[in-house]
C-alpha positions in Angstrom: -126.0 -116.4 103.7 -126.7 -116.0 107.4 -130.3 -114.6 107.7 -129.4 -112.8 110.9 -126.3 -111.0 109.5 -126.8 -107.7 107.7 -125.7 -107.5 104.1 -123.9 -104.4 102.9 -125.5 -103.0 99.8 -126.4 -99.7 98.2 -129.7 -97.8 98.0 -131.5 -98.0 94.6 -132.8 -94.5 94.6 -130.9 -91.2 93.9 -127.3 -90.7 92.8 -126.1 -90.0 96.4 -125.4 -93.7 96.5 -126.1 -94.3 100.2 -124.8 -97.5 101.8 -127.5 -99.8 103.3 -127.4 -102.6 105.8 -130.1 -105.1 104.9 -131.0 -107.9 107.3 -133.4 -110.4 105.7 -136.4 -111.2 107.9 -138.3 -113.3 105.4 -138.6 -113.9 101.7 -140.4 -110.6 101.2 -139.0 -108.5 104.0 -135.8 -107.1 105.5 -134.7 -104.8 108.3 -133.1 -101.7 106.6 -130.5 -99.5 108.2 -128.0 -97.0 107.0 -124.4 -98.3 106.7 -122.3 -96.2 109.1 -119.2 -97.2 107.3 -120.2 -96.1 103.8 -118.6 -92.7 103.1 -121.5 -91.3 101.1 -124.0 -91.3 104.0 -122.2 -92.5 107.2 -125.4 -94.3 108.3 -128.0 -91.7 107.3 -131.0 -92.7 105.1 -133.8 -90.5 103.7 -137.5 -91.4 104.1 -137.4 -93.4 100.9 -134.3 -95.3 101.8 -135.4 -96.1 105.3 -138.7 -97.5 103.9 -137.0 -99.9 101.5 -137.9 -102.9 103.7 -141.6 -102.0 103.1 -141.3 -102.3 99.3 -140.2 -105.9 99.0 -143.7 -107.4 98.7 -144.2 -109.9 95.8 -147.9 -109.2 95.4 -147.5 -107.0 92.3 -144.4 -108.5 90.9 -143.9 -109.9 87.5 -142.7 -113.4 88.4 -143.0 -115.4 85.2 -142.3 -114.8 81.5 -145.2 -113.9 79.3 -146.0 -113.7 75.6 -148.9 -111.3 75.5 -151.1 -112.4 78.5 -150.0 -116.0 78.2 -147.5 -117.4 80.8 -144.7 -119.2 79.1 -141.3 -120.7 80.0 -138.0 -118.9 79.7 -136.9 -120.7 76.6 -140.0 -119.8 74.7 -139.9 -116.1 75.8 -136.1 -115.7 75.1 -136.4 -117.5 71.7 -139.2 -115.1 70.8 -137.2 -112.0 71.7 -134.1 -113.2 69.9 -136.1 -114.4 66.9 -138.0 -111.1 66.5 -134.8 -109.1 66.7 -133.1 -111.3 64.3 -136.0 -111.2 61.9 -136.1 -107.4 61.9 -132.3 -107.1 61.5 -132.2 -109.5 58.6 -135.1 -107.7 56.9 -134.4 -104.0 57.7 -130.9 -103.8 59.0 -129.5 -103.2 62.5 -130.8 -99.6 62.6 -134.4 -100.9 62.8 -133.9 -102.3 66.3 -133.3 -100.5 69.6 -132.8 -100.9 73.4 -134.0 -98.4 75.9 -132.4 -98.9 79.2 -132.2 -97.3 82.7 -130.1 -95.9 85.4 -131.7 -98.5 87.6 -129.6 -101.2 85.9 -126.4 -102.3 87.5 -123.1 -101.5 85.7 -122.6 -105.1 84.7 -126.1 -105.3 83.1 -125.6 -101.9 81.4 -122.2 -103.1 80.0 -123.8 -106.3 78.4 -126.6 -104.4 76.9 -124.2 -101.9 75.2 -121.9 -104.7 74.1 -124.7 -106.6 72.5 -126.2 -103.6 70.7 -123.1 -101.7 69.7 -120.6 -104.5 69.2 -122.7 -107.4 68.0 -125.9 -106.2 66.5 -123.9 -103.3 65.1 -126.2 -100.3 65.9 -125.8 -97.6 68.5 -129.6 -97.4 69.0 -129.3 -97.9 72.7 -130.2 -95.0 75.0 -131.2 -94.7 78.6 -133.6 -92.8 80.8 -130.4 -91.0 82.1 -130.7 -89.0 78.9 -133.7 -87.4 80.6 -131.7 -86.2 83.6 -128.0 -86.0 83.2 -126.9 -85.9 79.6 -126.5 -82.1 79.6 -123.9 -82.5 82.3 -122.2 -85.2 80.3 -122.1 -83.0 77.2 -121.0 -79.9 79.2 -118.2 -81.7 81.1 -117.0 -83.3 77.8 -116.9 -79.9 76.1 -115.0 -78.2 79.0 -112.7 -81.0 80.2 -112.4 -83.3 77.2 -114.1 -86.1 79.1 -117.2 -86.6 81.2 -115.6 -86.3 84.6 -117.0 -84.9 88.0 -113.9 -83.3 89.5 -114.7 -83.2 93.2 -116.3 -85.2 96.0 -119.0 -84.9 98.7 -116.4 -83.9 101.4 -116.0 -80.6 99.5 -119.4 -79.6 100.6 -118.3 -79.9 104.2 -115.1 -78.0 103.6 -116.5 -75.2 101.5 -117.1 -71.7 102.8 -119.7 -71.0 100.1 -122.1 -73.5 98.6 -124.2 -72.6 95.6 -127.1 -74.9 94.7 -128.5 -74.2 91.2 -131.7 -75.8 90.0 -131.5 -78.3 92.9 -134.1 -78.9 95.6 -131.6 -81.1 97.4 -133.5 -81.1 100.6 -136.1 -83.3 98.9 -134.2 -84.8 96.0 -130.8 -85.6 97.6 -131.8 -85.3 101.3 -128.9 -87.2 102.8 -126.4 -85.0 101.0 -128.3 -81.9 102.0 -128.3 -82.9 105.6 -124.5 -83.1 105.4 -124.7 -79.4 104.2 -127.0 -78.5 107.0 -124.7 -80.1 109.6 -121.7 -78.3 108.1 -123.6 -75.0 108.5 -124.3 -75.8 112.1 -120.7 -76.7 112.8 -119.3 -73.7 110.9 -121.8 -70.8 111.0 -119.7 -68.8 108.6 -120.5 -71.2 105.8 -122.9 -69.5 103.3 -125.6 -71.3 101.3 -127.1 -69.7 98.1 -130.0 -71.3 96.3 -130.7 -70.4 92.7 -134.2 -71.6 91.6 -137.3 -70.0 90.2 -139.2 -71.6 93.0 -138.6 -71.2 96.7 -138.3 -74.8 97.8 -137.6 -76.7 101.0 -133.9 -76.3 100.2 -134.2 -72.5 100.2 -135.4 -72.6 103.8 -131.8 -73.2 104.9 -130.3 -70.7 102.5 -128.6 -67.4 103.4 -129.7 -66.1 100.0 -132.3 -67.3 97.5 -132.2 -66.0 93.9 -135.6 -66.7 92.3 -134.3 -66.2 88.7 -136.5 -66.0 85.7 -136.9 -69.6 84.3 -134.1 -70.2 81.7 -131.9 -67.3 82.6 -129.0 -69.3 84.2 -126.5 -68.6 81.4 -127.1 -64.9 81.8 -126.6 -65.1 85.5 -123.3 -67.0 85.3 -122.1 -64.9 82.3 -122.7 -61.9 84.6 -120.7 -63.6 87.3 -117.8 -64.3 85.0 -117.8 -60.7 83.8 -118.0 -59.4 87.4 -115.0 -61.6 88.4 -113.0 -60.1 85.5 -114.0 -56.5 86.4 -113.0 -57.1 90.0 -109.7 -58.9 89.2 -110.8 -62.2 90.8 -109.8 -64.4 87.9 -106.8 -66.8 88.2 -104.8 -65.8 85.1 -101.9 -68.1 86.1 -104.2 -71.2 86.1 -105.9 -70.1 82.9 -102.6 -69.5 81.1 -101.3 -72.9 82.1 -104.4 -75.0 81.8 -107.1 -73.4 79.7 -108.0 -72.4 76.2 -110.8 -70.2 74.9 -110.3 -67.4 77.5 -110.7 -64.3 75.4 -113.8 -65.5 73.5 -115.5 -66.5 76.8 -114.7 -63.3 78.5 -115.8 -61.2 75.5 -119.1 -63.0 75.4 -119.6 -62.5 79.1 -118.9 -58.8 78.8 -121.1 -58.3 75.8 -124.1 -60.3 77.0 -124.0 -59.4 80.7 -122.2 -56.1 81.0 -123.3 -55.1 84.5 -125.0 -56.2 87.7 -128.1 -54.0 86.9 -128.4 -55.5 83.4 -128.1 -59.0 84.6 -130.6 -58.4 87.5 -133.1 -57.0 85.1 -132.7 -60.0 82.7 -132.9 -62.6 85.4 -135.8 -60.9 87.3 -134.0 -60.7 90.7 -133.3 -57.7 93.0 -130.0 -56.0 92.1 -128.9 -56.0 95.7 -129.4 -59.7 96.0 -127.5 -60.4 92.8 -124.6 -58.1 93.9 -124.4 -59.9 97.2 -124.1 -63.3 95.5 -121.4 -62.0 93.1 -119.5 -60.4 96.0 -119.7 -63.7 98.1 -118.5 -65.7 95.1 -115.7 -63.3 94.3 -114.2 -63.2 97.8 -114.7 -66.9 98.7 -112.1 -69.2 97.4 -113.6 -72.3 98.9 -116.7 -72.4 96.8 -118.7 -75.4 95.6 -121.4 -75.0 92.9 -123.7 -78.0 92.7 -126.6 -78.4 90.3 -129.2 -81.0 89.2 -132.2 -81.2 87.0 -133.1 -77.5 87.1 -130.0 -76.9 85.0 -129.9 -80.1 83.0 -133.5 -80.4 81.8 -133.4 -77.5 79.4 -133.2 -76.8 75.7 -130.0 -75.0 76.6 -129.0 -77.3 79.5 -125.5 -77.9 78.1 -124.8 -74.2 77.9 -126.0 -73.8 81.5 -123.6 -76.5 82.7 -120.7 -74.8 80.8 -121.6 -71.4 82.2 -121.1 -72.9 85.7 -117.9 -74.7 84.7 -116.5 -71.4 83.2 -116.5 -69.5 86.5 -114.8 -72.4 88.3 -112.2 -72.9 85.7 -111.5 -69.2 85.3 -110.9 -68.9 89.1 -108.9 -72.1 89.4 -111.5 -73.3 91.9 -111.5 -76.9 90.9 -110.3 -80.2 92.3 -109.1 -78.7 95.6 -110.6 -79.3 99.0 -113.8 -77.3 99.4 -114.1 -76.0 95.9 -115.3 -77.1 92.5 -118.3 -77.9 90.3 -120.4 -80.8 91.5 -123.2 -82.4 89.4 -125.8 -84.2 91.6 -126.9 -87.2 89.7 -130.5 -88.2 89.5 -130.4 -92.0 89.5 -128.3 -94.6 91.4 -126.3 -95.7 88.4 -126.6 -92.9 85.9 -122.8 -92.5 86.3 -122.2 -96.2 85.9 -124.2 -96.2 82.7 -122.0 -93.3 81.4 -118.9 -95.4 82.2 -120.0 -98.3 79.9 -121.3 -96.1 77.1 -125.0 -96.2 78.1 -125.9 -93.2 75.9 -126.5 -93.6 72.2 -123.6 -91.2 71.3 -121.0 -93.0 73.5 -118.8 -96.1 73.5 -117.8 -98.0 76.6 -114.9 -96.8 78.8 -115.4 -93.1 77.9 -114.4 -93.8 74.3 -116.0 -91.8 71.4 -118.2 -93.6 68.9 -117.3 -91.0 66.2 -113.6 -91.6 66.6 -112.4 -94.4 64.2 -109.5 -95.3 66.4 -111.7 -95.7 69.5 -114.2 -97.9 67.5 -111.3 -100.0 66.4 -110.0 -100.4 69.9 -113.4 -101.5 71.2 -114.0 -103.8 68.2 -110.6 -105.4 68.9 -111.2 -105.8 72.7 -114.7 -107.3 72.3 -113.8 -109.3 69.2 -116.9 -107.7 67.9 -118.4 -108.9 64.6 -120.2 -105.8 63.6 -119.3 -102.5 65.3 -121.6 -99.5 65.3 -120.2 -96.8 63.1 -122.1 -93.8 64.2 -124.2 -92.4 67.1 -127.6 -93.9 67.6 -131.0 -92.4 68.3 -131.3 -90.4 71.5 -134.3 -91.1 73.8 -136.9 -88.6 72.4 -135.9 -89.2 68.7 -135.8 -92.9 69.3 -139.5 -93.1 70.2 -140.3 -90.7 67.4 -138.6 -93.1 65.1 -140.7 -96.0 66.5 -143.8 -94.0 65.7 -142.6 -93.3 62.2 -141.9 -97.0 61.7 -138.1 -96.6 61.2 -137.5 -98.6 64.4 -139.5 -101.8 64.3 -138.4 -103.7 67.4 -137.5 -102.3 70.8 -136.4 -103.8 74.1 -137.2 -101.7 77.2 -135.4 -102.5 80.5 -136.1 -101.2 84.0 -137.9 -98.0 83.0 -141.4 -96.8 82.1 -141.1 -94.4 79.1 -144.9 -94.1 78.6 -144.9 -92.1 81.9 -141.4 -90.5 82.1 -140.8 -89.3 78.5 -142.1 -85.9 77.3 -145.1 -85.9 75.0 -146.1 -89.2 76.7 -149.3 -89.6 74.6 -147.1 -89.8 71.5 -144.9 -92.4 73.2 -148.0 -94.5 73.8 -149.0 -94.2 70.2 -145.5 -95.2 69.1 -145.4 -98.4 71.2 -149.0 -99.3 70.2 -147.9 -99.3 66.6 -144.5 -101.0 67.0 -144.1 -104.4 65.5 -142.3 -105.9 68.5 -141.9 -104.6 72.1 -140.0 -106.6 74.7 -140.1 -105.4 78.3 -137.9 -106.5 81.2 -139.4 -105.3 84.5 -139.9 -106.3 88.1 -143.6 -105.2 88.2 -146.5 -106.8 86.4 -149.0 -103.9 86.0 -147.1 -100.8 85.0 -148.4 -98.5 82.3 -145.9 -99.9 80.0 -147.0 -103.5 80.4 -150.0 -103.1 78.2 -147.7 -102.5 75.2 -145.4 -105.5 75.7 -145.5 -108.4 73.3 -143.1 -110.3 75.6 -142.7 -109.5 79.3 -139.5 -110.8 81.0 -139.5 -110.9 84.9 -136.3 -109.2 86.1 -134.7 -109.4 89.5 -135.3 -106.4 91.7 -133.1 -104.6 94.2 -132.1 -107.0 96.9 -132.1 -110.0 94.5 -129.2 -109.2 92.2 -125.4 -108.6 92.5 -123.3 -106.0 90.8 -122.0 -102.4 91.1 -123.3 -98.9 90.8 -121.4 -95.5 90.7 -122.7 -92.5 92.5 -122.3 -88.7 91.8 -118.8 -88.5 93.2 -117.4 -91.3 91.0 -117.7 -93.8 93.9 -118.2 -97.4 92.8 -120.2 -99.4 95.4 -121.5 -102.9 95.5 -125.2 -103.9 95.4 -125.4 -107.3 96.9 -128.3 -109.8 96.9 -129.9 -110.5 100.3 -133.1 -112.1 99.1 -133.7 -115.2 97.0 -134.9 -114.8 93.4 -138.7 -115.0 93.5 -140.7 -117.1 91.1 -138.8 -117.3 87.8 -137.3 -113.8 88.0 -133.7 -113.5 86.6 -131.0 -110.8 86.8 -131.0 -108.4 83.8 -127.5 -109.5 82.9 -128.5 -113.2 82.6 -131.5 -112.2 80.4 -129.3 -110.1 78.1 -126.7 -112.8 77.8 -129.3 -115.5 77.0 -130.8 -113.4 74.2 -127.3 -112.7 72.8 -126.6 -116.5 72.9 -129.8 -117.2 71.0 -128.9 -114.6 68.4 -125.7 -116.5 67.7 -123.3 -114.5 69.9 -122.6 -117.1 72.6 -118.8 -116.7 72.7 -119.0 -113.0 73.4 -121.4 -113.5 76.3 -120.1 -116.5 78.2 -120.0 -115.1 81.7 -120.3 -117.2 84.9 -121.0 -114.3 87.2 -121.3 -110.5 87.5 -117.7 -110.5 88.6 -116.6 -111.8 85.2 -118.4 -108.9 83.5 -117.0 -106.3 85.9 -113.4 -107.3 85.4 -113.9 -107.2 81.6 -115.3 -103.7 82.0 -112.3 -102.8 84.2 -109.8 -104.2 81.6 -111.5 -102.3 78.8 -111.1 -99.0 80.8 -107.3 -99.5 80.7 -107.1 -100.8 77.1 -105.1 -98.3 75.0 -105.4 -95.8 77.8 -101.9 -94.9 79.0 -103.3 -91.9 80.8 -105.4 -90.6 77.9 -108.7 -91.2 79.7 -109.4 -90.4 83.4 -112.0 -93.1 83.5 -109.6 -96.0 84.4 -110.5 -98.8 86.8 -107.9 -101.1 85.4 -106.6 -101.4 89.0 -109.7 -103.5 89.7 -109.3 -105.8 86.7 -107.5 -108.5 88.8 -110.3 -108.9 91.4 -111.0 -112.6 92.1 -114.5 -113.6 93.3 -113.7 -113.0 96.9 -112.2 -109.6 96.3 -115.1 -108.5 94.1 -117.6 -109.6 96.7 -115.7 -107.6 99.3 -115.1 -104.6 97.1 -115.3 -101.4 99.3 -116.7 -98.1 98.0 -114.0 -96.8 95.7 -113.7 -93.6 93.7 -112.2 -93.8 90.2 -109.6 -93.5 88.7 -108.3 -96.7 90.2 -105.1 -97.8 88.5 -101.4 -98.3 89.1 -100.9 -94.7 89.9 -103.9 -94.5 92.2 -104.4 -98.0 93.5 -106.8 -96.8 96.4 -108.8 -94.6 94.1 -108.9 -90.8 93.7 -111.1 -88.2 95.5 -110.4 -85.1 93.4 -109.2 -84.2 89.9 -107.7 -81.2 88.1 -106.2 -79.3 90.9 -103.0 -79.1 89.0 -104.6 -79.3 85.5 -104.1 -82.6 83.8 -107.2 -82.3 81.7 -107.9 -85.0 79.2 -108.6 -82.4 76.5 -106.2 -81.5 73.7 -102.7 -80.5 75.0 -103.9 -81.4 78.5 -106.0 -78.2 78.7 -109.7 -77.5 79.5 -111.8 -75.1 77.5 -113.8 -72.1 78.4 -116.8 -71.6 76.1 -118.4 -68.4 74.8 -122.1 -68.8 75.7 -124.7 -66.5 74.2 -127.8 -66.5 76.4 -130.7 -68.1 74.5 -134.4 -67.6 74.8 -136.6 -70.6 75.6 -137.3 -72.8 72.6 -141.1 -72.3 73.1 -142.0 -69.1 75.1 -145.5 -68.7 76.5 -148.2 -67.2 74.3 -151.8 -65.9 74.8 -153.2 -69.5 74.3 -150.7 -71.0 76.7 -149.6 -68.2 79.0 -147.9 -70.0 81.9 -144.6 -71.8 82.1 -144.8 -75.4 83.3 -141.9 -76.7 85.5 -141.8 -80.4 86.5 -139.9 -82.1 89.2 -139.9 -84.5 92.2 -141.4 -84.6 95.6 -139.8 -85.6 98.9 -141.1 -89.2 99.5 -141.6 -90.6 96.0 -139.3 -91.9 93.3 -139.8 -91.9 89.6 -143.2 -93.6 88.7 -143.8 -95.0 92.2 -143.5 -98.6 91.2 -141.3 -99.1 94.3 -142.1 -96.2 96.7 -145.8 -96.7 96.0 -145.6 -100.0 98.0 -144.6 -98.2 101.2 -147.7 -97.0 103.0 -145.9 -94.3 105.0 -144.5 -92.6 101.9 -147.9 -91.8 100.3 -149.4 -89.4 102.8 -147.2 -86.3 102.8 -148.3 -85.3 99.3 -150.8 -87.9 98.2 -152.1 -86.4 95.0 -150.7 -84.8 91.9 -150.7 -81.1 92.4 -150.2 -77.9 90.5 -148.4 -75.1 92.4 -149.5 -71.6 91.5 -148.7 -68.1 92.8 -151.6 -66.4 94.6 -151.9 -63.7 91.9 -152.2 -66.3 89.1 -154.7 -68.3 91.2 -156.8 -65.2 91.8 -156.8 -64.4 88.1 -157.9 -67.9 87.3 -160.4 -68.0 90.1 -158.8 -71.1 91.6 -158.8 -71.7 95.3 -156.2 -73.6 97.2 -157.1 -77.3 97.3 -159.5 -77.1 94.2 -158.9 -79.2 91.1 -157.4 -77.6 88.0 -157.0 -78.8 84.4 -153.7 -78.1 82.7 -153.4 -78.2 79.0 -150.5 -77.8 76.5 -150.2 -78.4 72.8 -149.4 -82.0 73.6 -151.9 -83.1 76.2 -153.9 -82.5 79.4 -153.7 -83.4 83.1 -155.8 -82.9 86.2 -154.2 -81.9 89.5 -155.0 -80.4 92.9 -154.1 -76.7 93.2 -151.5 -75.6 95.8 -151.5 -71.8 96.0 -148.3 -70.5 97.4 -146.1 -67.4 97.2 -143.1 -69.8 96.9 -144.1 -70.1 93.2 -143.3 -67.3 90.7 -146.1 -65.5 88.9 -146.5 -66.8 85.4 -145.2 -70.3 86.3 -146.8 -73.5 87.5 -145.0 -76.5 89.0 -146.2 -80.1 88.8 -144.5 -83.3 90.0 -143.7 -86.1 87.6 -144.4 -89.3 89.7 -148.0 -90.2 88.9 -149.0 -92.6 86.2 -152.3 -94.1 85.1 -151.7 -96.9 87.6 -152.0 -94.4 90.5 -153.8 -91.5 89.0 -156.2 -91.2 86.1 -155.1 -88.1 84.1 -152.5 -87.2 86.7 -149.4 -87.7 84.5 -147.6 -84.4 83.8 -145.4 -85.7 81.0 -148.5 -85.8 78.8 -148.1 -82.0 78.8 -144.3 -81.6 78.3 -143.1 -80.6 74.9 -140.5 -82.9 73.2 -138.0 -80.2 72.4 -134.5 -81.1 73.3 -131.1 -79.5 73.9 -129.4 -79.7 70.5 -126.0 -80.8 72.0 -127.1 -83.3 74.7 -130.5 -84.4 73.4 -131.9 -83.9 76.9 -135.6 -82.9 76.9 -136.9 -79.5 78.1 -138.8 -80.6 81.1 -138.7 -77.2 82.9 -140.3 -74.9 80.3 -143.5 -76.0 78.5 -146.2 -73.3 77.8 -149.4 -74.4 79.4 -152.9 -73.1 80.2 -154.5 -73.7 83.6 -158.2 -73.4 84.3 -160.5 -74.3 87.2 -161.9 -77.8 86.8 -165.4 -77.9 88.2 -166.7 -81.5 88.2 -170.2 -82.3 89.3 -169.0 -84.1 92.4 -166.0 -84.7 94.6 -165.3 -87.6 96.9 -163.0 -90.0 98.6 -163.1 -93.7 99.4 -161.2 -95.6 102.0 -161.3 -99.3 101.6 -159.6 -102.2 103.4 -159.1 -103.9 100.0 -158.1 -102.5 96.7 -161.1 -101.9 94.5 -162.0 -101.1 90.9 -163.8 -97.8 90.6 -165.5 -97.2 87.2 -166.4 -93.8 85.9 -164.6 -90.9 87.7 -162.6 -88.6 85.5 -160.2 -87.9 88.4 -159.0 -90.9 90.5 -155.9 -91.1 92.6 -155.0 -94.3 94.5 -152.8 -94.2 97.6 -151.7 -97.2 99.7 -152.2 -96.8 103.4 -151.4 -99.0 106.4 -154.1 -101.6 106.1 -156.3 -99.7 103.7 -156.4 -98.0 100.3 -157.3 -94.3 99.8 -159.0 -93.1 96.6 -159.5 -89.4 95.8 -162.3 -89.0 93.3 -164.1 -86.5 91.1 -166.5 -86.8 88.2 -168.2 -84.7 85.6 -171.3 -86.9 85.8 -172.8 -88.1 89.0 -174.4 -91.6 89.2 -178.2 -91.7 89.1 -178.2 -93.7 92.4 -175.3 -93.3 94.7 -176.3 -96.2 96.9 -176.3 -98.6 93.9 -173.0 -97.2 92.6 -171.4 -97.5 96.0 -172.8 -101.0 96.5 -171.4 -102.2 93.3 -167.9 -101.3 94.6 -168.2 -101.8 98.3 -170.5 -104.7 99.1 -167.9 -107.3 100.2 -168.4 -110.9 101.3 -168.9 -110.9 105.1 -170.0 -107.3 105.4 -172.9 -107.1 107.8 -173.7 -103.5 108.4 -174.3 -100.7 105.9 -174.5 -97.1 107.3 -175.4 -94.2 105.1 -176.4 -90.6 105.0 -177.8 -88.8 101.9 -178.8 -85.2 101.2 -179.8 -85.1 97.5 -180.5 -81.4 97.5 -177.0 -80.5 98.8 -175.4 -83.2 96.6 -174.0 -85.1 99.6 -173.7 -88.8 100.1 -171.9 -90.8 102.8 -171.8 -94.5 103.6 -169.7 -97.0 105.6 -169.5 -100.8 105.4 -168.7 -102.8 108.5 -168.1 -106.5 108.9 -167.1 -108.5 112.0 -167.1 -105.3 114.0 -164.4 -103.8 111.8 -164.6 -100.9 109.3 -164.4 -102.4 105.8 -164.9 -99.2 103.8 -166.3 -95.7 103.8 -167.3 -93.3 101.0 -167.8 -89.5 101.3 -169.2 -87.5 98.4 -170.0 -83.8 98.0 -170.7 -81.1 95.5 -167.6 -79.2 96.6 -164.0 -80.3 97.2 -164.1 -79.5 100.9 -164.7 -82.9 102.6 -163.9 -84.4 106.0 -160.3 -85.2 107.0 -159.2 -88.6 105.7 -156.6 -89.1 108.5 -158.9 -89.8 111.4 -161.0 -92.1 109.3 -157.9 -93.9 108.0 -156.9 -94.6 111.6 -160.1 -96.5 112.2 -158.9 -99.3 109.9 -156.3 -100.3 112.5 -158.9 -101.1 115.1 -159.9 -104.7 115.6 -163.4 -103.6 116.7 -164.9 -100.2 116.1 -166.0 -98.6 119.4 -169.6 -97.3 119.6 -168.5 -93.7 119.8 -166.4 -94.0 116.6 -169.2 -95.8 114.9 -171.6 -93.0 115.8 -169.1 -90.4 114.6 -168.2 -92.2 111.4 -170.6 -90.6 109.0 -170.0 -87.2 110.5 -166.4 -87.6 109.4 -164.9 -86.1 112.5 -163.7 -87.8 115.8 -165.9 -87.9 118.8 -162.9 -87.0 120.9 -161.1 -83.8 120.1 -157.4 -84.2 119.1 -157.9 -87.7 117.6 -157.1 -86.5 114.0 -153.4 -86.5 113.4 -153.7 -84.6 110.1 -151.6 -84.8 107.0 -148.3 -86.6 107.5 -145.3 -84.3 107.8 -142.6 -86.6 109.1 -142.7 -89.8 107.0 -140.0 -91.5 109.1 -142.1 -91.6 112.3 -145.6 -90.9 110.9 -146.2 -87.6 112.7 -149.1 -85.5 111.4 -149.5 -81.8 111.1 -152.3 -81.5 113.7 -150.1 -83.3 116.2 -147.3 -81.0 115.5 -149.3 -77.8 115.8 -150.9 -78.9 119.0 -147.6 -79.7 120.6 -146.0 -76.5 119.4 -148.9 -74.5 120.9 -149.4 -76.5 124.2 -145.7 -77.0 125.0 -144.3 -73.7 123.6 -141.8 -75.3 121.3 -139.5 -72.9 119.6 -137.0 -75.2 117.9 -137.0 -78.3 115.8 -134.8 -80.0 118.4 -137.6 -79.6 121.0 -140.1 -81.1 118.5 -137.7 -84.0 117.8 -137.1 -84.7 121.5 -140.9 -84.9 122.1 -142.2 -86.5 118.9 -139.2 -87.8 117.0 -140.2 -85.7 114.0 -137.2 -84.5 112.1 -134.8 -86.9 113.8 -134.8 -89.5 111.0 -133.7 -88.5 107.6 -134.2 -84.8 108.3 -136.1 -84.0 105.0 -139.1 -82.7 107.0 -137.0 -80.2 108.9 -137.8 -77.3 106.5 -141.5 -77.9 107.0 -141.1 -78.2 110.7 -139.5 -74.8 110.7 -142.3 -73.4 108.7 -144.8 -74.9 111.2 -142.9 -73.3 114.1 -143.1 -69.9 112.4 -146.7 -70.2 111.3 -148.0 -71.6 114.6 -146.3 -69.0 116.7 -147.7 -66.2 114.5 
């Protein structure tokens, strides 16, 4: 490969599936740009995607196989995995082993893992972390359409006259797609945007109407809409007569459960006038897209919520046509690809049903499988419960970190600690999961492996390698095939390249299909190596009837359900599985933040992504905070019946009373006691098996440690003792936020044990024992090496100015003198907390510019400071700053 030529590949983050141009600049670096020719993003990238080149360091990578802590060769490691799985299968049967995989895998890798488990081992105990985010949509679409199919495409968002975002903070979680919506609103001011979310989020800043519904009341809201459409004669009875079944039952349920706008408004906790306005807009606007994400899916009634949305689109015939339809926004880059190959425990590859004997026979025949799974396997939550109970005795975990991401995470840790054999395929060496691995297998990372992924609009894109494999790392597909060979299945896994796997996958999609299944990429089954390498982004189905792919489905019916019809479902609104009670009176909602991804194993490497929201936080309404005697910025302890966590309080009216929001990204690696999934209850949707991550009863109380502090250090350090510790990577330094229930007897000795580094010449310090304050700084060679600030209260000096001192080759005398004061000698030198991650623009810089230059628009800010001109995900916050600074 020509090191100066950009390689076209696909972003490894969310399901938008942005195209990336990656130009290698070394073995651990690359220049990253958006691909202007990729239809998903047309050159745009979000803050995470644009920082991908900063995440390629090998310093923390797992580069060699290990058995326990011992480095071994590949043969020994693979023999160990194959031998342990064979031992357990021979002794206890195939149901005693399991794979737990990930939407981070490429489709080809996913395919092999499912083929090995379901067709050769003979168990369906393979599930994926996509179970945690998208399985309710899978189940809902299958119930309605007869197959897991997303009907529309991203262009519909730009052609719609009304966009409804339900349970989706797209401005932060799918920012490139959201910027397409913002641009469409600018181009067509008549386009209306409605957000439906218990929280007022960054997405709501751009909305014409925000409905802050009571958590869990989505089915009631959309039943009410269906009934309103019936009352006002806005249903498409012709479409329903030709293409739907279940109409009368669904309409009767909607009428009985949601009889009127006032009744629905009261049940959902929203103003009647706002609800009526939404219903009116929906009724009169044919070109309507309803898009949803985890706020709908991650619920004990998530499948019903999905079907409630599908009901109103089917009943109005607003599906599969330009500018209209339901659109599921997928969480991971290849959650859709995993669904195509049967990645969930209750699926078979190629959208075939594991409970259908004919489908099992077809797959057995195609694979020449020796031992086909006969029934669904264990879904994610029940899989780890089975491990703890000893029913599953060997598990192979690939490209995911369940001890952080699964609900009831403490129980997951107990399960893995007791498991007879745990194999882990991962890129990183020191994840929370690594401690439980009996065998660790170094997997290739993004940029080092070849294959395909499928985004939220059914678009298959290539991920291409642009970096060499480091150390002894290998692609996941190679690892799976090698284990299969050692288990005696060499003939079924004799692939020379990812292309060989892809064309087999494509052939299976057309096997016994004949139009029965919409997932059909048999038109790609003849790709040779050159054509596979050059494969452009393509939407399925791709077959003889649609050789160039298909943008939209179902405009003229043609559903894969019985008799070619879709189904409306009667959906009784259900109360939460576990409502709040006097012991746990608040509802915990979990989610993502703007600049981080999953458990931060990748984004945590990019210094500029850590400073917008550097700590785990708990978002509370001011009324709840006042009742709990919690101040903004103070620490709080959250407790549920499953675990506890510590977080920084953020007090905001954007949160509902009675609720608390906490992000899910922090693990023990970055934050001691900052993992929210230790709290989340393991209740699941009975249809989809997706966990209830949005509604756990919790208790919140002020956490009042004996001391608070922060440490900035040029080198990463070990800090013993503090109950609260958060580590954030900076540009040339590490930042640690600290708090402890017991203070050291001697702060100088404690600090010295951490900070006295070789070559350090100067030690500056200040102590006020009566006030509980201690400050010190270590200098060496004229440069700042580290500084520590401790106080009895959480209010401490700004970290941002101090962090900037680490970039200086020699510390000026004025900064040295001001160091322990914690504030710059020259006013205006503190940039403040980062708002724009793309260009590193801080809040103090923005406020000063708005005031001094009289800015009134984000365009003026962008022209002067570049803030907001990159990915655009900071634009909602810039607008808030404009309003707040002017007022």
